[in-house]
DOPA-925107 format. One record per residue (C-alpha): residue in three letters; x, y, z. Coordinates in steps of 0.25 Angstrom, whole numbers, always signed. Example, Ala and Ser with C-alpha at 12.3 -4.5 7.8 and 13.67 -1.06 7.14 Angstrom:
! DOPA-925107
<code->ALA&px->+49&py->-18&pz->+31>
<code->SER&px->+55&py->-4&pz->+29>
//
This chain:
! DOPA-925107
<code->MET&px->+0&py->+0&pz->+0>
<code->VAL&px->+12&py->+10&pz->+3>
<code->LEU&px->+18&py->+6&pz->-10>
<code->GLN&px->+6&py->+9&pz->-17>
<code->SER&px->+5&py->+22&pz->-11>
<code->LEU&px->+19&py->+26&pz->-14>
<code->LYS&px->+16&py->+21&pz->-29>
<code->ASN&px->+4&py->+31&pz->-29>
<code->CYS&px->+12&py->+42&pz->-24>
<code->LEU&px->+23&py->+40&pz->-35>
<code->TRP&px->+12&py->+40&pz->-45>
<code->LEU&px->+6&py->+53&pz->-40>
<code->SER&px->+19&py->+60&pz->-39>
<code->CYS&px->+22&py->+56&pz->-54>
<code->VAL&px->+9&py->+62&pz->-58>
<code->LEU&px->+11&py->+75&pz->-50>
<code->ARG&px->+25&py->+77&pz->-56>
<code->THR&px->+18&py->+78&pz->-70>
<code->PRO&px->+10&py->+90&pz->-73>
<code->LYS&px->-5&py->+87&pz->-71>
<code->ALA&px->-9&py->+94&pz->-84>
<code->CYS&px->+1&py->+85&pz->-92>
<code->LEU&px->-4&py->+71&pz->-86>
<code->TRP&px->-14&py->+69&pz->-98>
<code->SER&px->-2&py->+72&pz->-108>
<code->THR&px->+9&py->+64&pz->-102>
<code->ALA&px->+6&py->+51&pz->-109>
<code->SER&px->+2&py->+48&pz->-123>
<code->GLY&px->-6&py->+36&pz->-126>
<code->GLY&px->-10&py->+32&pz->-112>
<code->LEU&px->-11&py->+37&pz->-98>
<code->ILE&px->-14&py->+30&pz->-85>
<code->ILE&px->-20&py->+38&pz->-73>
<code->GLN&px->-25&py->+34&pz->-59>
<code->SER&px->-34&py->+42&pz->-50>
<code->VAL&px->-29&py->+45&pz->-36>
<code->SER&px->-44&py->+47&pz->-32>
<code->ASN&px->-54&py->+36&pz->-27>
<code->ASP&px->-66&py->+45&pz->-30>
<code->ILE&px->-75&py->+39&pz->-40>
<code->TYR&px->-81&py->+52&pz->-45>
<code->GLN&px->-67&py->+58&pz->-47>
<code->ASN&px->-62&py->+46&pz->-55>
<code->LEU&px->-74&py->+45&pz->-64>
<code->ALA&px->-72&py->+60&pz->-66>
<code->VAL&px->-58&py->+57&pz->-71>
<code->GLU&px->-64&py->+47&pz->-81>
<code->ASP&px->-73&py->+58&pz->-86>
<code->TRP&px->-62&py->+68&pz->-87>
<code->ILE&px->-52&py->+59&pz->-95>
<code->HIS&px->-64&py->+55&pz->-104>
<code->ASP&px->-67&py->+70&pz->-107>
<code->HIS&px->-53&py->+76&pz->-107>
<code->MET&px->-43&py->+67&pz->-112>
<code->ASP&px->-38&py->+65&pz->-126>
<code->LEU&px->-39&py->+50&pz->-126>
<code->GLU&px->-34&py->+50&pz->-141>
<code->LYS&px->-20&py->+53&pz->-135>
<code->GLN&px->-20&py->+47&pz->-122>
<code->GLN&px->-28&py->+35&pz->-116>
<code->VAL&px->-30&py->+34&pz->-101>
<code->LEU&px->-31&py->+24&pz->-91>
<code->PHE&px->-38&py->+29&pz->-78>
<code->LEU&px->-36&py->+21&pz->-65>
<code->TRP&px->-45&py->+24&pz->-53>
<code->ARG&px->-51&py->+18&pz->-40>
<code->ASN&px->-62&py->+23&pz->-31>
<code->SER&px->-67&py->+23&pz->-17>
<code->PRO&px->-80&py->+15&pz->-16>
<code->ALA&px->-90&py->+19&pz->-27>
<code->VAL&px->-101&py->+13&pz->-36>
<code->VAL&px->-100&py->+18&pz->-50>
<code->ILE&px->-112&py->+16&pz->-59>
<code->GLY&px->-112&py->+18&pz->-74>
<code->ARG&px->-117&py->+30&pz->-81>
<code->HIS&px->-131&py->+24&pz->-85>
<code->GLN&px->-133&py->+16&pz->-72>
<code->ASN&px->-143&py->+18&pz->-60>
<code->PRO&px->-136&py->+18&pz->-47>
<code->TRP&px->-149&py->+14&pz->-39>
<code->GLN&px->-149&py->+1&pz->-48>
<code->GLU&px->-134&py->-1&pz->-47>
<code->CYS&px->-130&py->+0&pz->-33>
<code->ASN&px->-134&py->+1&pz->-18>
<code->LEU&px->-135&py->+16&pz->-16>
<code->ARG&px->-138&py->+16&pz->-2>
<code->LEU&px->-126&py->+7&pz->+1>
<code->LEU&px->-117&py->+16&pz->-7>
<code->ARG&px->-122&py->+28&pz->+2>
<code->GLN&px->-120&py->+20&pz->+15>
<code->LYS&px->-106&py->+15&pz->+11>
<code->ASN&px->-102&py->+29&pz->+5>
<code->ILE&px->-99&py->+23&pz->-9>
<code->LYS&px->-99&py->+33&pz->-20>
<code->LEU&px->-108&py->+31&pz->-32>
<code->ALA&px->-104&py->+36&pz->-46>
<code->ARG&px->-109&py->+36&pz->-60>
<code->ARG&px->-98&py->+35&pz->-71>
<code->ARG&px->-100&py->+40&pz->-85>
<code->SER&px->-98&py->+26&pz->-91>
<code->GLY&px->-108&py->+15&pz->-93>
<code->GLY&px->-107&py->+1&pz->-87>
<code->GLY&px->-111&py->-4&pz->-73>
<code->THR&px->-109&py->-1&pz->-59>
<code->VAL&px->-96&py->-3&pz->-51>
<code->TYR&px->-91&py->-2&pz->-37>
<code->HIS&px->-78&py->+4&pz->-35>
<code->ASP&px->-69&py->+4&pz->-23>
<code->LEU&px->-53&py->+5&pz->-21>
<code->GLY&px->-53&py->-10&pz->-25>
<code->ASN&px->-58&py->-7&pz->-39>
<code->ILE&px->-49&py->-1&pz->-50>
<code->ASN&px->-55&py->+7&pz->-61>
<code->LEU&px->-49&py->+9&pz->-75>
<code->THR&px->-53&py->+19&pz->-85>
<code->PHE&px->-47&py->+18&pz->-100>
<code->PHE&px->-49&py->+30&pz->-108>
<code->THR&px->-47&py->+30&pz->-123>
<code->THR&px->-53&py->+37&pz->-135>
<code->ARG&px->-67&py->+30&pz->-139>
<code->LYS&px->-60&py->+24&pz->-151>
<code->LYS&px->-50&py->+17&pz->-143>
<code->TYR&px->-60&py->+13&pz->-132>
<code->GLU&px->-58&py->-2&pz->-129>
<code->ARG&px->-62&py->-8&pz->-116>
<code->MET&px->-59&py->-22&pz->-119>
<code->GLU&px->-45&py->-19&pz->-121>
<code->ASN&px->-45&py->-11&pz->-108>
<code->LEU&px->-50&py->-22&pz->-100>
<code->LYS&px->-40&py->-32&pz->-106>
<code->LEU&px->-29&py->-22&pz->-102>
<code->VAL&px->-34&py->-24&pz->-87>
<code->VAL&px->-34&py->-39&pz->-89>
<code->ARG&px->-20&py->-38&pz->-94>
<code->ALA&px->-16&py->-30&pz->-82>
<code->LEU&px->-23&py->-40&pz->-72>
<code->LYS&px->-16&py->-51&pz->-79>
<code->ALA&px->-2&py->-44&pz->-78>
<code->LEU&px->-4&py->-43&pz->-63>
<code->ARG&px->-10&py->-57&pz->-61>
<code->PRO&px->-9&py->-67&pz->-73>
<code->GLN&px->-18&py->-77&pz->-66>
<code->LEU&px->-30&py->-68&pz->-65>
<code->ASP&px->-42&py->-73&pz->-74>
<code->VAL&px->-47&py->-60&pz->-79>
<code->HIS&px->-53&py->-57&pz->-93>
<code->VAL&px->-62&py->-46&pz->-99>
<code->THR&px->-77&py->-50&pz->-103>
<code->ASP&px->-85&py->-45&pz->-115>
<code->ARG&px->-92&py->-36&pz->-105>
<code->TYR&px->-79&py->-29&pz->-102>
<code->ASP&px->-78&py->-34&pz->-88>
<code->ILE&px->-65&py->-41&pz->-83>
<code->LEU&px->-68&py->-54&pz->-76>
<code->LEU&px->-60&py->-62&pz->-66>
<code->ASP&px->-60&py->-77&pz->-66>
<code->ARG&px->-71&py->-76&pz->-77>
<code->GLN&px->-82&py->-72&pz->-68>
<code->TYR&px->-78&py->-60&pz->-59>
<code->LYS&px->-79&py->-46&pz->-64>
<code->ILE&px->-67&py->-37&pz->-60>
<code->SER&px->-69&py->-26&pz->-70>
<code->GLY&px->-81&py->-19&pz->-76>
<code->THR&px->-81&py->-9&pz->-88>
<code->ALA&px->-88&py->+4&pz->-92>
<code->ALA&px->-85&py->+14&pz->-102>
<code->LYS&px->-88&py->+28&pz->-107>
<code->LEU&px->-87&py->+31&pz->-122>
<code->GLY&px->-86&py->+46&pz->-126>
<code->ARG&px->-86&py->+52&pz->-140>
<code->THR&px->-71&py->+51&pz->-141>
<code->SER&px->-66&py->+46&pz->-127>
<code->ALA&px->-69&py->+33&pz->-120>
<code->TYR&px->-66&py->+26&pz->-107>
<code->HIS&px->-67&py->+12&pz->-102>
<code->HIS&px->-67&py->+10&pz->-87>
<code->CYS&px->-67&py->-3&pz->-79>
<code->THR&px->-65&py->-8&pz->-64>
<code->LEU&px->-56&py->-18&pz->-58>
<code->LEU&px->-60&py->-25&pz->-46>
<code->CYS&px->-48&py->-27&pz->-37>
<code->ASN&px->-52&py->-27&pz->-23>
<code->ALA&px->-65&py->-20&pz->-22>
<code->ASP&px->-75&py->-22&pz->-10>
<code->LYS&px->-84&py->-32&pz->-17>
<code->PHE&px->-94&py->-32&pz->-5>
<code->VAL&px->-97&py->-17&pz->-7>
<code->LEU&px->-97&py->-19&pz->-22>
<code->SER&px->-108&py->-29&pz->-22>
<code->SER&px->-116&py->-22&pz->-11>
<code->VAL&px->-116&py->-8&pz->-18>
<code->LEU&px->-119&py->-13&pz->-32>
<code->LYS&px->-132&py->-20&pz->-28>
<code->SER&px->-144&py->-11&pz->-29>
<code->PRO&px->-155&py->-12&pz->-18>
<code->TYR&px->-165&py->-4&pz->-26>
<code->LYS&px->-178&py->-11&pz->-30>
<code->GLY&px->-188&py->-8&pz->-41>
<code->LEU&px->-178&py->+1&pz->-49>
<code->LYS&px->-180&py->+1&pz->-64>
<code->SER&px->-169&py->+7&pz->-73>
<code->ASN&px->-163&py->+7&pz->-87>
<code->ALA&px->-150&py->+10&pz->-82>
<code->THR&px->-138&py->+1&pz->-85>
<code->PRO&px->-137&py->-10&pz->-75>
<code->SER&px->-124&py->-16&pz->-70>
<code->VAL&px->-122&py->-31&pz->-72>
<code->PRO&px->-118&py->-38&pz->-59>
<code->ALA&px->-105&py->-46&pz->-59>
<code->SER&px->-97&py->-55&pz->-50>
<code->VAL&px->-85&py->-47&pz->-46>
<code->LYS&px->-71&py->-51&pz->-40>
<code->ASN&px->-59&py->-43&pz->-35>
<code->LEU&px->-46&py->-46&pz->-41>
<code->PHE&px->-40&py->-45&pz->-27>
<code->GLU&px->-49&py->-58&pz->-24>
<code->GLU&px->-41&py->-65&pz->-35>
<code->ASP&px->-27&py->-60&pz->-30>
<code->PRO&px->-26&py->-52&pz->-17>
<code->SER&px->-12&py->-47&pz->-20>
<code->LEU&px->-18&py->-38&pz->-31>
<code->THR&px->-21&py->-24&pz->-29>
<code->SER&px->-28&py->-12&pz->-36>
<code->GLU&px->-15&py->-5&pz->-37>
<code->MET&px->-9&py->-17&pz->-45>
<code->PHE&px->-20&py->-17&pz->-54>
<code->LEU&px->-19&py->-3&pz->-57>
<code->ASP&px->-5&py->-4&pz->-60>
<code->ALA&px->-6&py->-16&pz->-69>
<code->ILE&px->-17&py->-10&pz->-77>
<code->ALA&px->-9&py->+3&pz->-79>
<code->LYS&px->+3&py->-5&pz->-84>
<code->GLU&px->-6&py->-12&pz->-94>
<code->TYR&px->-12&py->+0&pz->-99>
<code->ALA&px->+2&py->+7&pz->-100>
<code->MET&px->+7&py->-5&pz->-108>
<code->GLN&px->-5&py->-5&pz->-117>
<code->HIS&px->-3&py->+10&pz->-120>
<code->GLN&px->+12&py->+10&pz->-120>
<code->ILE&px->+13&py->+21&pz->-109>
<code->ASP&px->+20&py->+22&pz->-96>
<code->HIS&px->+14&py->+14&pz->-84>
<code->HIS&px->+12&py->+27&pz->-76>
<code->ILE&px->-1&py->+29&pz->-68>
<code->ASN&px->-4&py->+44&pz->-67>
<code->LEU&px->-12&py->+47&pz->-54>
<code->ILE&px->-23&py->+58&pz->-55>
<code->ASN&px->-32&py->+65&pz->-46>
<code->PRO&px->-46&py->+66&pz->-51>
<code->ALA&px->-48&py->+79&pz->-43>
<code->ASP&px->-37&py->+86&pz->-50>
<code->GLU&px->-42&py->+97&pz->-59>
<code->THR&px->-29&py->+101&pz->-65>
<code->LEU&px->-27&py->+87&pz->-71>
<code->LEU&px->-42&py->+85&pz->-74>
<code->PRO&px->-49&py->+98&pz->-76>
<code->GLY&px->-64&py->+98&pz->-73>
<code->ILE&px->-63&py->+84&pz->-66>
<code->SER&px->-70&py->+90&pz->-53>
<code->ASN&px->-83&py->+93&pz->-61>
<code->LYS&px->-83&py->+79&pz->-67>
<code->THR&px->-81&py->+73&pz->-53>
<code->LYS&px->-92&py->+81&pz->-47>
<code->GLU&px->-102&py->+78&pz->-58>
<code->LEU&px->-100&py->+63&pz->-56>
<code->GLN&px->-103&py->+65&pz->-41>
<code->THR&px->-117&py->+72&pz->-43>
<code->TRP&px->-130&py->+65&pz->-40>
<code->GLU&px->-134&py->+69&pz->-54>
<code->TRP&px->-124&py->+61&pz->-61>
<code->VAL&px->-123&py->+49&pz->-51>
<code->TYR&px->-138&py->+47&pz->-49>
<code->GLY&px->-145&py->+57&pz->-59>
<code->LYS&px->-139&py->+50&pz->-71>
<code->THR&px->-146&py->+37&pz->-68>
<code->PRO&px->-156&py->+33&pz->-79>
<code->LYS&px->-170&py->+34&pz->-76>
<code->PHE&px->-176&py->+23&pz->-67>
<code->SER&px->-188&py->+19&pz->-59>
<code->VAL&px->-190&py->+14&pz->-45>
<code->SER&px->-202&py->+5&pz->-43>
<code->THR&px->-202&py->-2&pz->-29>
<code->CYS&px->-211&py->-5&pz->-17>
<code->LEU&px->-206&py->+0&pz->-3>
<code->ASN&px->-210&py->-10&pz->+8>
<code->MET&px->-211&py->+0&pz->+20>
<code->ALA&px->-212&py->-7&pz->+34>
<code->TYR&px->-221&py->+2&pz->+42>
<code->LYS&px->-225&py->-2&pz->+56>
<code->ASP&px->-231&py->-16&pz->+54>
<code->SER&px->-233&py->-16&pz->+39>
<code->VAL&px->-225&py->-15&pz->+26>
<code->LEU&px->-230&py->-4&pz->+17>
<code->ASP&px->-228&py->-6&pz->+2>
<code->VAL&px->-225&py->+7&pz->-5>
<code->LYS&px->-223&py->+7&pz->-20>
<code->VAL&px->-213&py->+17&pz->-26>
<code->ASN&px->-211&py->+21&pz->-41>
<code->MET&px->-201&py->+31&pz->-45>
<code->ASP&px->-195&py->+35&pz->-58>
<code->VAL&px->-181&py->+41&pz->-57>
<code->LYS&px->-174&py->+50&pz->-68>
<code->HIS&px->-160&py->+56&pz->-67>
<code->GLY&px->-160&py->+51&pz->-53>
<code->ARG&px->-173&py->+59&pz->-49>
<code->ILE&px->-187&py->+54&pz->-46>
<code->GLU&px->-195&py->+57&pz->-57>
<code->VAL&px->-208&py->+49&pz->-53>
<code->CYS&px->-211&py->+45&pz->-39>
<code->ASN&px->-223&py->+36&pz->-35>
<code->ILE&px->-225&py->+31&pz->-21>
<code->ASP&px->-237&py->+21&pz->-18>
<code->LEU&px->-240&py->+23&pz->-4>
<code->PRO&px->-252&py->+16&pz->+3>
<code->GLU&px->-264&py->+26&pz->+5>
<code->GLN&px->-264&py->+35&pz->+17>
<code->TRP&px->-250&py->+30&pz->+21>
<code->LEU&px->-245&py->+44&pz->+19>
<code->PRO&px->-252&py->+57&pz->+17>
<code->PRO&px->-254&py->+59&pz->+2>
<code->GLY&px->-248&py->+73&pz->+3>
<code->LEU&px->-235&py->+68&pz->+9>
<code->TYR&px->-234&py->+56&pz->-1>
<code->SER&px->-236&py->+66&pz->-13>
<code->GLU&px->-225&py->+75&pz->-7>
<code->LEU&px->-215&py->+64&pz->-6>
<code->VAL&px->-218&py->+60&pz->-21>
<code->LYS&px->-217&py->+74&pz->-25>
<code->SER&px->-204&py->+76&pz->-18>
<code->LEU&px->-197&py->+64&pz->-23>
<code->THR&px->-201&py->+67&pz->-38>
<code->GLY&px->-189&py->+74&pz->-44>
<code->SER&px->-180&py->+71&pz->-33>
<code->LYS&px->-167&py->+63&pz->-33>
<code->PHE&px->-169&py->+48&pz->-31>
<code->CYS&px->-159&py->+49&pz->-20>
<code->PRO&px->-161&py->+46&pz->-5>
<code->ASN&px->-154&py->+59&pz->+0>
<code->GLU&px->-164&py->+68&pz->-8>
<code->THR&px->-176&py->+59&pz->-4>
<code->THR&px->-172&py->+60&pz->+10>
<code->THR&px->-171&py->+75&pz->+10>
<code->LEU&px->-185&py->+75&pz->+3>
<code->VAL&px->-192&py->+67&pz->+13>
<code->THR&px->-186&py->+74&pz->+25>
<code->MET&px->-192&py->+87&pz->+19>
<code->LEU&px->-205&py->+80&pz->+17>
<code->LEU&px->-205&py->+75&pz->+32>
<code->ARG&px->-205&py->+89&pz->+37>
<code->VAL&px->-219&py->+91&pz->+31>
<code->CYS&px->-224&py->+78&pz->+34>
<code->PRO&px->-235&py->+78&pz->+45>
<code->GLN&px->-229&py->+74&pz->+59>
<code->GLY&px->-236&py->+61&pz->+62>
<code->ASP&px->-227&py->+50&pz->+67>
<code->GLU&px->-235&py->+40&pz->+58>
<code->LEU&px->-234&py->+48&pz->+45>
<code->HIS&px->-219&py->+51&pz->+48>
<code->SER&px->-216&py->+37&pz->+49>
<code->ARG&px->-223&py->+33&pz->+36>
<code->TRP&px->-216&py->+45&pz->+29>
<code->SER&px->-202&py->+42&pz->+34>
<code->LEU&px->-204&py->+27&pz->+30>
<code->LEU&px->-208&py->+30&pz->+16>
<code->CYS&px->-197&py->+40&pz->+14>
<code->GLU&px->-186&py->+31&pz->+20>
<code->ASN&px->-191&py->+20&pz->+9>
<code->MET&px->-191&py->+30&pz->-2>
<code->ILE&px->-176&py->+34&pz->+2>
<code->MET&px->-172&py->+20&pz->+2>
<code->LEU&px->-177&py->+18&pz->-13>
<code->MET&px->-165&py->+28&pz->-17>
//
């Protein structure tokens, strides 16, 4: 661990001795960079910046990065359908939406991320994945790893250790993939299991797969070894120096405008508001005193906001005016527990002060919040 820290320091000192503005022009043909940040939004912003600003005709780029715990969904996916949002909030795990397609993945520091940038004409994800396989084989020849027709990398012919996604622009393109080294599989399986019922959506669904860490196959392997091996293989293929340039994704002098890209990726409007239209049709089984009350709820959600809301309550269970006010307040609001909590708290202030009525109202509101 101390040796790796010294190695990182040496890498960083090499970068600092090179004028930052010259980094993108120091090598022709290919460039290898690694993020010093573990923040998912900053690292996704680097992808956007390179895609938008780099002249990939002159210089292809390999971007290496790792993140603190985060769930990352594809551009056209529904977070309520893909993961357990309540568990993410409890564990303080970030949720991000990337600009590429594909399925949902869990990231932590035991997961390596690789992004291959090229022109659209030179885009070839199969070749990129074969490069990764060659790097793994160079480290441990006995590893049984191969690329599938679905552009996944399998270990022992059955366990997925890498998934793929891509963004194809007009002239530029990037292909990124993961590599499971020593990720927390218990957290991975827990957060990627949606508890939401009655949700109908045309969003792109993820395809479940059995996964395995490379560390389980050989405990002597480390993420740093994989990063170094992949960088060497990339350098050999592009006939460039095997040198990893460390970059800070918050550095505006190196990446002008990067802060705005990072902020946009963190907004509710991007993470949730870009969700394709969906509907929720479910029945709340609310235990009240000695009975169970069935309450049917139907909602249409567009751009992450409730467009249509119907709550089928038993007659006389709540005053019609209070029920109508709840439906009216929810319509147009974010499909979000925080916003709904604020709304119902405000409505409680105008609710008649009978204990029975307050108990019924609170029970309904709690169950509505649980839907989100």
